[in-house]
DRENLUM-314855 format. One record per residue: residue in one letter; x, y, z of N, C-alpha, C, CB in turn. Coordinates in steps of 0.05 Angstrom, whole numbers, plus 5000, padded with zeros to 4 digits. Glycine has a CB too. Layout:
BEGIN
AXYZXYZXYZXYZ;...
end
This chain:
BEGIN
N466257951727464458051704464057981670465158291704;F462657851667463857801646460457981623464957381644;I461258251612459158271602458958231559458458571616;K456358371565456358191532454458511527454257731527;S454158441504453058611480450058501458455958651459;Y448658571465448058481440445858571425447958231442;L446058461394444658701380444258481364446059011369;I439958531369438158471353436458681331436758361370;S437358561308436058681286432358611287437758531258;S430458711291428158681274425858751265427558561277;P424758711226423458771212421059031224422758531204;L421059061251418659181244418459591270415658861251;Y418359721270418959941277418760081318416960071256;Y417060201316415760371334413360211352414460621317;S411859961333410759771350411559681361409759641347;Y415159541359415159281375415159341402417459121370;R414059541412415159601431411959461453416359941429;I409959511429406559371434407658921429403059561390;G409358991416409258671415410858551424409258551395;Q412858801437415858571458414458511480419458751472;L410758751493410458651512407858381513410258881528;Y406158401480405758151471406057971483406558091455;M408757771465411057801463410957651493412258091456;I411957721509412357651534409957581556413757841542;S407057651551405857621562403257301554405557891563;K403657241526402657071503405656841512402357271463;H407656821520408556491517408356591542411556321501;S409756681570410256721599407256481600410057121614;H404556551595402356371599402156131584400256501594;E403956111560403655691554405955601559402955531519;Q407255711579408855541590409355631625411655541571;S406255731627405655661662404055391657403355951684;D404655231676403855031686403754871706404054971678;R402354651728402254601747404254741762402054371748;G403554931767405055151789406555201790405455151808;E408255051756411655261747410655441731414655091727;G412155591730411855741714411756121724409555611701;V410856361705411656571713409356661732412456741691;E409356801759407656911768409157201770406656781792;V406557401769406457751766406157851782404657881753;V407157931809407557991829406358391826410757871835;Q407958421818407158691814408058841779408758861840;N405859061769405559111754404159401742404958921754;E405659591751404059811755406860051739403059851797;P404660311739406860501724408660581751405360831707;F410560651737412960741758413661121738416860411754;E415261211773415561411752418261461753413961671755;D420161541733423161561746425061861735425261241735;P426862041756426662291754429362341732426762451784;V430562031725431562181694429361941667436662111687;H428361731668427261751641425261721656427761581615;G424461961667421261891670419461741665420161991663;Q416361681650415261571663415261231637412461781675;G415161131652415060811663413560561672416060801678;Q414460341665413460101679415359971689412159911663;F414159871726414659741747413559321743412759961772;T415859321740414358911738416058801760415358651699;E415158721779416458361799415158021782414058361844;K416257991769416057701766417057531787417357621743;R416157121786416856961801416956861786416156881820;V419556671782418656411759419556071785421856451717;Y416756061790417155601800419055581793415255291785;L420555381806422655231783422354931802426955411779;N420254791825421054681839421154431824420054711859;S418354391820418454121805420853971792416754161785;K422054221768423554031759426953901768423354121737;L426554011796429453981802428353571814431054301832;P431053411810430253131822428053021831431253081838;S428952731860425952901876430452911895420852601897;W432352851895434252831903436253201927435052701873;A434453251899435553661897433453721914435253911861;R430753621907429053801918428453741954426353761899;A430053571967431053581987432253701999431653481990;V433253761994434854011996434954352003435353991977;V431554311988430954641978428854671990430554741945;P428554932001424354992010422554741986422555491994;K420054741991418054591964416654901954414754291977;I417354971969416955281940418755431939414555521941;F420955381909424455511900422955721870427855121884;Y424056011882423856151855426256231843422256381857;V425456451829427756671819426556991821428756591784;T427157221823425957371835426657471800426857491867;E425657611800423957831760425358191771417457861758;K427158321770425358651775425058691737428459021799;A424158831733425359041707422159301706425858771664;W423459521700424659751705423559861659429159671722;N421759801653420459861626420060231624417159671626;Y421660301613422260731600423260621575425561031620;Y420360591561421260551536421960641515420460471529;P423660721495426360601480427060601516428860851449;Y427060551531429760381556429860331568431460411567;T430060081579430059891601432259811626429759681588;I431259641644431959591665431859251670430559771680;T432559061671432758751686434558741703433458511669;G434058681737434858621748434358401763435058761753;E435558111756434757901767436457871797435257671745;C433657911815435757871838437657621842434257881863;P438857671854440757311872438857161876442657301907;L439856941865436856701871436156721898437456331867;Q434056661893431256761927430356431923427057121919;M428856471954427156321963425656381979427856151968;C422556201986421556411993423656382026417656421991;C422856262042426256392057428956402057426856342074;S429856552064432756682053434656502059433756952067;C436356382033436656052043439456192031434455692028;S441456252054444956352049446256182043446656472070;F446756002038448055812026449555852003446555642022;L446055971973447755871950448755971938447155781935;P450755921923452656091908452056481910452255961874;K452156621901452156901893451456971856455457001902;F449256991848448057001818446457201820446456761806;S448257411791445957591785446257581755446057911798;I444157831747444557761711443158051713442457421690;H444258341713442658591705442058671677443758791715;I441358731651439858901631440259071627437958941632;E441359301618439559481601439159451573440259721603;T437459491572436759631538436259791522435659621529;K436659851495435559981484435259941463436060131487;Y433060221448431360151432431660261406429160181443;E433360211385433860561363433360371326439260781368;D432160521318431260531293434060511272429360801290;N435760331276439160141259437159881241442359901296;K439859751238440859551236443359401260441659591212;G442959581274445459611295447559761292446759391299;S448359991281449960091267451660261285448560211246;N450060331313450960511341451960341360448560661356;D454660431341457960221367457960491394463560201341;N455960551403457960741420455160781437459761071403;I452860651437450360651453451160691479448660391451;F452960551486452960351517455060601518454159921523;E456560781510458760961510458961011554457561331485;T456560971566457261291587456360991601455161721589;E454360821607453860521617457060411621451760301591;L458360331594462360181600462460271604464960081590;K463560611613464860741632468860521614462960641676;D470060491602472060351589471460031591474660431602;Q469259941601469759671616469659541582466759531646;E471159361600470759121568469058951561472558931562;R468058961528465658751531465458701502462558871546;E464058441492464258261478461858351457464058021494;V462158481439460258441416458458251392461158511409;C455858121401453857931396452358011380452557851414;F450958001344448758031334448557781331448458201313;V445057821327443357571331442157601319442057481351;D441957351292440257371277437757211275441257391261;I435057421281431257251293430857061268427357551295;A431256981245432156871222433056611212433556981217;Y436756691216438456481206439756341228440456581189;D440156451254441656351280439456151281442056581310;E441255861292441055691306438655641320442755691317;I436155551327435355541364435055351369432955651378;P436055251396434954971404432654881407435654891423;E431954651393430054431362429754441393431054091330;R428954441429425154531442424054641432424154681464;Y424854901425423555131425423355221389425255361447;Y424754941362422155031346420554941338422155121329;K418755201332415755251299416555151279414855581283;E414555071263414855171242413855451233413955001229;S412155451245409455771251411955921250406955841291;E413455961262414656191284419056061260413756021344;D418656091240420356041227421056281203419855791219;L422356461200423956791195423456721165427956871206;R424956411166425456411128423756241117428556311114;Y421756211124419056181106416156371111418055861111;F416556481142415156641146414757011123416156631172;Q410756961135410557201118409057321125410257201094;S407457531133406157671151403957811133408057871167;E401157701139399557721125398358021124397957521132;K398058141136397158441151399558651138397358421193;T402658541143404658731134405758641115406458811151;K405458461114408558411080410758301090410458761061;R409558431104413758421109415958031109414358591159;G417758021111417557731107416757601075415357651127;I417057441074420157241087423057361081420456911072;L424657301111426357411111428057131097426857551137;Q430457371078432457251063435757281072432057371036;E436057211072440257151074441457381081442157081042;G442957521087442257861090439958091093442957951070;W437658001112435058081103435558441125431857771114;R438258341131439258601148439158881141441758581153;D440058711116442359011095439559001080446458911068;T437358971074436559031058433959131067436758861042;Q434059061088429459111097428759371107427858881131;E426659521108425959691117422259621121427159911099;P421759731141422459781155424559581184420459901156;I426259721196428359531212430359791231430559291185;M429259571265428959651293431659411295425259601313;C433459571322434759401335434159411366437459441329;S435259171379434659311402437859111416430659251416;Y438359301435441659351443440559251471443359741440;K442559051477441858881511444858881513439958501514;L445859101538448259121549447658801580448659551560;V447858621573447258421601451358301623445158001579;T450058481643452658361656451158111670454258591681;V454457831670452957551691455157731696452457131689;K454657501740455857521752455957311766455557691759;F458157121783457756841792461156871805456856581763;E459356971849462857081847463656751863464057501873;V464856651855464656221865467756241859462155891835;W469356361870471756201860472555991856473056211868;G472455871819473955681801471055461785476755461824;L469355711787467555701777464655961759467155571796;Q467156271758465556361757465956391726465156541776;T468256321707468556331679466156221669470956171670;R466856021665464355681668462555811656462855531705;V460255831698458655901692457156191688458155771702;E459556331686458856621677458156671644461656811684;Q459156371627459356291595457056221584461056061590;F456056001608454555871607451356021604455155721625;V451756151629448756361628448856601605448256541661;H450256571593450456771573450056581540453756941579;K450456341540448956151511446656171534450455741495;V445556091555442456201558441056371557441656181571;V442556581553440556991551440656841521443057491558;R441756941509442656931471439756761457446456661463;D440056491483436856281461435356461474435555841468;V435356511504432156661496431456931485430756691519;L433157111476433057281467433157301436434357381479;L433757101421433356981406429256901398435356781414;L429956611425427156701418425056821419426456631419;G424457141433423157251435422057421411423857311453;H424257361410424357681384422557541356428957781367;R424557231353422957101336420357091335423456921336;Q419857071361416257041368415557361365415256901407;A416657481382414857741363413757851337415657911364;F416157671319414357791297412657631286415657901276;A413357291292413557161282409457171291416256961286;W408857211311406257391320404157511309406757571330;V406557781298405658031288403058041292406358081262;D401157931281398858051251397057981296397557711200;E398257801303395357851329395958131345395157551359;W398158221342398758411352399058641346400058371358;I399058701313400958921303396759141307403258831256;D395458991307393859271312392159301331392359351291;M393859151355392559401381393559681379393359331414;T392959861400394460021419395359941439393560201426;L397360211441397960031480395760031501400460211502;D393960261501391760141525391259731507387260451523;D390859811487390559431479392859321500391759321438;V393559291491396059121496397459111531398459261472;R395759361545395759291571394259181581395959431583;D391759171576389259151581389258711579387259391555;Y390658811546389958341548392758311564390258041501;E395658331575398058451595396458281620398458861599;R394658511633392858381663391958181651390258561680;K390058161635387957781637390157621625384157721610;M391457771633394257351602396057451645399257581532;H396657601659397957701667396057381694398158081664;E392157521709390657521722390757131713388357771717;K391457041692389556771670393256701678387556841620;T394956631672397856591683398956571713399356801673;N396956721739397256711773396856511769395656851796;I393356451759391156271775392655921765386956341758;K393555941746394955731739397855671753395155751712;V399055821762401355841780401255851810402656051774;C399456051817398556141847397955871867395456321845;N395255741848393755571866395655361868390955481857;E396655111852398654911865400355021875399954741849;Q401755251874403355391896402655361928403055691890;Q399555521931397855511946397255161960395755651929;E397654981960396854731959398954651964395654631940;H399954571952403854471948403754691986406854721901;S403654941993404955142007404054892046402955571998;T400254792034399354772055399054432059396854952057;T399654302037401854032050403453972052402153862047;N404354162044407354152047409754302052408054072032;P408754342089409254622097413454512099406854752136;S413754832098417854732106418354922118420654692080;S421354982134422455072132425455132137421255122135;L428355302137430455222144430755052162431455372148;D428854932182429854742196430054462181428154732219;D428254402162427954232150429654192131426154232144;I432054412127434754272105436654212117436254452082;E438654132103440553972111442353902085439153722125;I445154242087447054272085447753942085448054462104;H450453792069451753652082454153712065450653372085;D454653912051457453842040457254152001457253312030;K459354182004459154501991459054501953462754712003;A458854291956460454131933456654021917463453781951;S454254001951452153901931449854111925450753621943;V451754401938450954641936451154691904452554821954;C452554691900455254751874451654561857460454471877;A452454291849452154211834447954271839454053941833;L447354271861443554521857443854721840442254741887;F445654931836446455051831445855081795448455011844;F448454931785447154701763445554601755447454561762;L443454521763440154391761440154581747437554341785;F438854851774438155051770438555181735439455171792;L441755321730442255341715441055101691444355381722;F441655071693440754791666437154871668441854281682;F435254761690432654891688432655051674431654971706;Y433355341678433155561673433355531640435155731689;S435455281627435555401609431855311585438855331600;I431555101614429354981589427355121589428054681590;F427455281623424355351620425655741623421455151656;P426255881617427056181606424556451613427356151568;F425556471626423856881625424456991630421957021634;Y422057081609423657361598424757681598422957381588;V425757711591427257871596426458171597428957811581;S424758371598423558651578426858761568421258971602;
end
């Protein structure tokens, strides 16, 4: 297992809970089209005996059409990854199941990501926040600067560049170099990320690559949460839950209608799949990681 702790500070406060929900819903809708994207399967209240009242969400991320033709020949027509999240803000858990498809395909490598998140009103100064969860396991600590860390070019938008952005409603920003030391208010998302890829000879390289992808996803998501602050800062929790529900419905229509057409016109089963050698499987999995980096889904 490769464990990293990501510390992402934001010029926000308790309102980040609303901003997080708004950002995830809006981005998922923007990035979903023509049968690709995020389908929300479940989003409902959930009570845990330890963490109390929370929200459970299950999503499917469809990727099939992004694969080249030779890769599509060895996977079912409907190809997706399942994400499950339990949000007990200020504590959340996201566990992405091992790679899954509509048909249970046992030939794919075992791959999973587990993320635990805690939020505190500080700039990342709590070194022992995951002391109980780690239980003496080694981890690497990574500070993520939402304003000055380099973001992949395909994600860059001038309107979301926090070096030049100032909120009209809150007057927060522009974020100057070293802003974490002077910014008030400030909060930090502490994320403990465990990546597992249990294939001998490939484990370390793949796990390191996935962590890079996860870091890019976290950087972009937290940038957008602040860059869109004027859109959600006046919302209550009920308001953003209503917005979330409406956006999920719209996004599911964009994704699921196309998937239904695929399943009707191109039925598939495990009998249709021929795997000629394990090298093809590994190549397919690396393709999955590549497209995952192009089209990430957000961890809560």
